[in-house]
C-alpha positions as CSV (number, residue, x, y, z in Angstrom):
1,M,-22.0,-58.9,5.5
2,K,-19.9,-56.5,3.6
3,N,-19.7,-57.8,0.0
4,I,-21.8,-60.4,-1.8
5,F,-21.3,-61.8,-5.2
6,Y,-24.1,-63.7,-6.9
7,F,-23.7,-66.2,-9.7
8,Y,-26.7,-68.4,-10.6
9,N,-24.6,-71.4,-11.8
10,I,-20.9,-71.9,-10.9
11,N,-19.8,-74.2,-13.7
12,E,-17.0,-76.8,-13.6
13,I,-14.8,-74.5,-15.8
14,G,-15.1,-71.1,-17.3
15,G,-14.0,-67.5,-17.5
16,I,-16.3,-66.2,-14.8
17,E,-15.4,-69.2,-12.5
18,S,-11.7,-68.2,-12.9
19,C,-12.6,-64.6,-12.2
20,F,-14.4,-65.6,-9.0
21,Y,-11.5,-67.8,-7.9
22,Y,-8.8,-65.2,-8.4
23,L,-11.1,-62.5,-6.8
24,A,-11.7,-64.7,-3.8
25,K,-8.0,-65.5,-3.5
26,K,-6.8,-61.9,-3.9
27,Y,-9.5,-60.3,-1.6
28,K,-10.0,-63.0,0.9
29,D,-9.6,-60.5,3.8
30,N,-12.5,-58.3,2.5
31,D,-15.6,-60.1,4.0
32,I,-16.8,-61.7,0.8
33,T,-19.7,-64.2,0.5
34,I,-20.5,-65.8,-2.9
35,Y,-24.1,-66.9,-3.4
36,Y,-25.1,-69.4,-6.0
37,Q,-28.1,-71.6,-6.9
38,M,-26.4,-74.4,-8.8
39,G,-22.7,-75.2,-8.7
40,D,-19.9,-77.6,-9.4
41,E,-18.7,-79.1,-6.1
42,A,-15.0,-78.9,-7.0
43,Q,-15.3,-75.2,-7.8
44,I,-17.3,-74.6,-4.6
45,R,-14.6,-76.3,-2.5
46,R,-11.9,-74.3,-4.3
47,L,-13.7,-71.0,-3.5
48,K,-14.3,-72.0,0.1
49,Q,-10.6,-72.0,0.8
50,Y,-10.8,-68.2,0.7
51,V,-14.4,-66.9,1.1
52,R,-17.8,-67.9,2.4
53,V,-19.9,-69.7,-0.2
54,R,-23.6,-70.2,0.3
55,R,-26.4,-71.7,-1.8
56,Y,-29.1,-69.2,-2.4
57,T,-32.5,-70.6,-1.3
58,G,-34.7,-67.5,-1.4
59,Q,-33.4,-65.8,1.8
60,K,-33.2,-62.0,2.2
61,I,-29.7,-60.7,2.1
62,Q,-28.3,-57.5,3.6
63,C,-24.9,-56.2,2.6
64,E,-23.0,-53.1,1.7
65,K,-22.1,-54.0,-1.9
66,A,-23.9,-56.6,-4.0
67,F,-22.1,-57.7,-7.2
68,F,-24.0,-59.5,-10.0
69,C,-22.8,-61.1,-13.2
70,F,-25.2,-61.9,-16.0
71,N,-28.1,-63.0,-13.8
72,T,-29.8,-60.5,-11.5
73,D,-32.8,-62.7,-10.6
74,I,-32.4,-62.4,-6.8
75,I,-31.8,-58.6,-6.7
76,D,-35.2,-57.8,-5.2
77,N,-34.2,-60.0,-2.2
78,V,-31.0,-58.1,-1.7
79,E,-30.8,-54.9,0.4
80,A,-27.5,-53.1,-0.4
81,K,-26.0,-49.6,-0.4
82,E,-24.6,-50.3,-3.8
83,Y,-25.6,-52.7,-6.6
84,I,-22.8,-53.5,-9.1
85,Q,-23.1,-55.5,-12.3
86,V,-19.9,-57.0,-13.7
87,M,-20.1,-57.4,-17.5
88,H,-17.9,-60.2,-18.9
89,G,-18.9,-60.5,-22.5
90,D,-19.0,-58.6,-25.8
91,Y,-22.8,-58.6,-26.1
92,K,-22.7,-56.7,-29.4
93,T,-20.6,-59.3,-31.2
94,A,-22.4,-62.2,-29.5
95,K,-25.8,-60.5,-30.4
96,M,-27.0,-61.2,-26.9
97,K,-29.5,-59.2,-24.9
98,I,-27.9,-57.5,-21.9
99,N,-29.7,-58.7,-18.7
100,T,-29.7,-55.8,-16.2
101,H,-32.0,-54.3,-13.6
102,P,-33.0,-50.8,-12.6
103,K,-31.5,-51.2,-9.1
104,I,-28.0,-51.5,-10.6
105,T,-26.0,-48.4,-9.5
106,K,-22.7,-49.1,-11.2
107,Y,-21.4,-51.2,-14.1
108,L,-17.9,-52.7,-14.4
109,G,-16.5,-54.2,-17.6
110,V,-13.6,-56.7,-17.6
111,S,-12.1,-55.4,-20.9
112,E,-12.1,-52.4,-23.1
113,T,-14.1,-54.4,-25.7
114,V,-16.7,-55.2,-23.1
115,C,-16.9,-51.6,-22.0
116,S,-17.3,-50.1,-25.5
117,S,-19.8,-52.7,-26.5
118,F,-21.9,-52.0,-23.4
119,K,-21.7,-48.3,-23.9
120,E,-22.9,-48.6,-27.5
121,L,-25.8,-50.9,-26.7
122,M,-27.0,-49.4,-23.4
123,Q,-25.9,-45.8,-23.6
124,K,-24.8,-46.0,-19.9
125,D,-21.5,-45.4,-18.2
126,I,-19.3,-48.4,-17.4
127,E,-16.0,-48.5,-15.6
128,L,-13.1,-50.7,-16.8
129,C,-12.0,-53.2,-14.2
130,Y,-9.8,-56.0,-15.3
131,N,-10.3,-59.5,-13.8
132,P,-7.9,-60.1,-11.0
133,I,-5.3,-62.7,-11.9
134,E,-2.9,-64.2,-9.5
135,I,-1.0,-67.1,-10.9
136,D,0.2,-69.8,-8.5
137,K,3.9,-70.4,-8.7
138,P,4.6,-74.1,-9.4
139,K,6.2,-76.0,-6.5
140,K,8.8,-77.5,-8.7
141,V,9.6,-77.0,-12.4
142,L,11.2,-79.7,-14.5
143,N,12.6,-78.5,-17.9
144,L,12.9,-81.1,-20.6
145,I,15.5,-80.3,-23.3
146,S,15.7,-82.1,-26.6
147,A,18.5,-81.6,-29.2
148,T,16.1,-82.4,-32.0
149,R,12.9,-81.2,-33.7
150,L,9.7,-81.9,-31.8
151,T,8.0,-83.8,-34.6
152,G,6.3,-87.2,-35.0
153,E,9.3,-89.0,-36.5
154,K,11.5,-87.7,-33.7
155,G,9.3,-89.1,-30.9
156,K,6.9,-86.1,-30.2
157,D,4.2,-88.6,-29.0
158,R,6.7,-90.2,-26.5
159,I,7.7,-86.8,-25.1
160,I,4.0,-85.9,-24.6
161,K,3.4,-89.3,-22.9
162,L,6.4,-88.8,-20.6
163,G,5.1,-85.3,-19.7
164,K,1.7,-86.8,-18.7
165,I,3.3,-89.5,-16.6
166,L,5.5,-86.9,-14.8
167,D,2.4,-84.7,-14.2
168,E,0.5,-87.6,-12.7
169,S,3.4,-88.4,-10.5
């Protein structure tokens, strides 16, 4: 294996889940395996379109690069040339303890705020690396135009209901 990403819990929705999805989609040809311990089945199916997704059950893992988000609990079972931790939060503002490990060889922050917060709290170098975003183009776009204000007395609720019916169709 070349690249592994570990995420303890892949939730139904969230920023890290979106990051993983866009990363998998954009870099699908780069030999990526995502390991998790708990996960939402719909998110896992979505990721499997692009990369290998495996439940972590205590196995030893060998790879070139190992990427971790907040949780590094399996790092001692991973043999890699490089251990990278991707920081997604402003730990200073959130007043959260940064969970890291001595094996980490490189830190990536997804925003300038994350990087400056990390540097201040940890006194370690961190590289800025924005989340990959690749927006799917809609198959068909329907524009609704109204020659009136979009307010309650002008039928705003009916327009919203029409939009939901059209989306479901």
